[in-house]
N, C-alpha and C positions, 0 to 999 in steps of 0.2 A: 503493500499502500503506501509504504513511502517514496518508494521508487515513482510511484504512478502520480505522487503530487509533486515531486520536483518534476517530472516530466511534463506535468499541466501546466507549469509554472513557466519554463524554458519554452514550452509553445507558445504561450503568451508574448514572449519576448524578453522576460524579465531575467536578464543574464546579470546582472547586476546583484540579483539578491540569492546570498546565504545562507540556504537551509539547512539543519542540522537536525539528527535524530538525538534527543535529548535522553531518553525512555520509552516504554510501553506497556503496555499491561496486555496479558493473551488474551484472547476472547473467549467470550464462553456463552453454552446456550444450554438452557433447560427444554426439552423433546416439551411440546403443551398438549398431550398426553400424559402428565406426571397425574398421580393420583390426588396430588396434592393441591392442583389449583384449583377444581371444584371448589375446593373447600375454601380457601381464600377468597375465591371469588364470592360466595358464600357470605365470609364472615364479612369483607370491602364492603358488598350489599346494603347488607344488615347496620351497618355502620355509619354509610355515607350517603345511603338507596343508590338512584340509577350512578354509574360510575363509568367511565372507560376501561376498557382493557386495550393495552397493547402488546402484542405478541413478543416484541422486542423494540429496544430503545437504546441509543448512546451513553454506555458510562464507564467511566473508569477504575469502578467498584472491583477490589480485586476476586469478583466471582469466580475466576476459574479454579481458584483454591479450593471451592465447593464441587463444582462440575467438574474439573477437570484431574482434580488429584484423588478428592475425597469421592467421586463418582456420588456427590448427593444433588438433589435438585435447587436451586437459587433463584426465588421470585422475591419483587424489589414491588413494596408498595409505598407512594409517596406520603407521607405527612403532609407536608407544604402545599398551600394553595399559592394560584398558578401567582400572585401580587407578592408572596415571599419573599423575592429576590434570593430565592435558593445561590447558595456560595459567593454570594456580591459582598459588598462590602458591608454592608446595612443589612445582611440576609435577617430575616425575622420572623415569628411565629405567633401568631393570637395563641391566648391562651385557651380558646374555645379548640381551636384545632389542635392545639396539643395535647387538650385532653379528649380530643375525638382517635387520635394517634395512638394513647393508650387503651382505651376503650379497643380499637381495632385490634391491638396487640395482644390483648388480652382474649378477644375474642377467637385470633387465631389458635392462639397454644391451647386452649379446649377443643377447639374442631378437631385439630389435628390429635389431640390427644385423647377426646372420645373416640378414635376410629383405629382401626387394626391396621396399620399399611406398614 
């Protein structure tokens, strides 16, 4: 991917731009047919109501440690609202959003704990 980026920048005519790879994270993917997904989806909808599920998303979280090294599924659920300024200097979370996140986490633990997976 890095080589493709360099090639793209060069094709745009930016020969005066230095591009350095400083680090990277292995890709990670959990199959959508994991038995955990319906449980987490249920807990999420119970907590937030209608909710958009994305089968994949960009992230630099080291999920590969779960999926590639340990062979476990990794599913992320965002706590923050669209206006929370995620990872920005003024990142914030409303108390109500924080409490909803705690509610979601406890539901996920409960529904997974009740199943024999």
